[in-house]
C-alpha positions as CSV (number, residue, x, y, z in Angstrom):
1,M,0.0,0.0,0.0
2,S,1.1,3.5,-0.7
3,L,-0.1,7.0,-0.6
4,M,0.2,9.0,-3.8
5,A,-0.3,12.7,-4.5
6,V,-0.8,13.9,-8.0
7,S,-1.0,17.6,-8.9
8,K,-3.7,19.1,-11.1
9,E,-1.0,19.8,-13.7
10,A,0.2,16.1,-13.6
11,W,-3.4,14.9,-14.0
12,A,-3.9,17.1,-17.0
13,A,-0.7,15.8,-18.6
14,I,-1.7,12.2,-18.0
15,D,-5.2,12.9,-19.4
16,R,-3.6,14.3,-22.6
17,N,-1.4,11.2,-23.0
18,P,-3.0,8.7,-25.4
19,A,-0.5,6.0,-24.4
20,A,-1.4,6.3,-20.7
21,P,-2.4,2.8,-19.4
22,R,-6.1,2.0,-19.0
23,D,-8.1,-1.0,-17.8
24,S,-5.1,-2.1,-15.7
25,F,-4.1,-2.3,-12.1
26,L,-1.3,0.0,-13.2
27,S,-3.6,2.8,-14.5
28,I,-3.7,5.7,-12.1
29,L,-6.4,7.1,-14.4
30,D,-8.6,4.1,-13.6
31,W,-7.8,4.5,-9.9
32,R,-8.7,8.2,-10.0
33,D,-11.9,7.6,-11.9
34,Q,-13.1,4.7,-9.7
35,W,-12.1,6.3,-6.3
36,H,-12.9,10.0,-7.0
37,G,-15.5,9.4,-9.7
38,N,-17.5,6.5,-8.2
39,G,-16.4,6.4,-4.6
40,R,-15.1,2.8,-5.0
41,F,-11.7,1.4,-4.3
42,P,-10.6,0.0,-7.6
43,Y,-9.4,-3.3,-6.3
44,T,-9.7,-5.6,-3.3
45,P,-6.8,-4.8,-0.9
46,S,-4.9,-7.7,0.5
47,V,-6.4,-8.8,3.8
48,S,-3.0,-9.4,5.3
49,D,-2.0,-5.8,4.4
50,L,-5.0,-4.4,6.2
51,H,-4.3,-6.5,9.2
52,G,-0.7,-5.2,9.1
53,V,-1.9,-1.6,9.0
54,L,-4.3,-2.3,11.9
55,A,-1.5,-3.9,13.9
56,A,0.8,-1.0,13.3
57,A,-1.9,1.4,14.3
58,K,-2.4,-0.4,17.6
59,N,1.3,-1.1,18.2
60,E,2.2,0.0,21.7
61,A,5.6,1.2,20.5
62,I,3.8,4.1,18.8
63,S,3.8,6.9,21.3
64,P,1.7,10.0,20.7
65,G,4.7,12.1,21.9
66,N,6.9,10.8,19.1
67,M,4.7,11.8,16.1
68,S,3.0,14.8,14.5
69,S,-0.6,15.5,15.3
70,D,-1.5,14.5,11.7
71,N,0.1,11.1,12.2
72,A,-1.7,10.7,15.5
73,K,-5.1,11.5,13.8
74,I,-4.5,9.0,11.0
75,I,-3.5,6.3,13.5
76,G,-6.6,7.0,15.5
77,M,-8.9,6.8,12.5
78,T,-7.4,3.7,10.9
79,P,-9.1,1.0,13.1
80,A,-12.5,2.7,12.5
81,W,-11.9,2.8,8.8
82,L,-10.9,-0.8,8.7
83,T,-14.1,-1.8,10.7
84,R,-16.3,0.2,8.3
85,S,-14.6,-1.3,5.3
86,G,-15.6,-4.8,6.5
87,K,-12.0,-6.1,6.6
């Protein structure tokens, strides 16, 4: 799993590229259209990856004093997201 940020300019360049992959796990256009357009995650994430994220979020070694407030918020929200996603 990975986070990815794409600027508006980059999206425009990708949209103009006729050779950009489509109908593929590798197509970030398909990812964008499914996630942002339809509100659906474009593939089924690995269950073991989701368990790993949950375990990391619950890890006692993670101390709120050792992270930014944004990281603390994300870690706090992850278990609820996993529960809502049904994984």
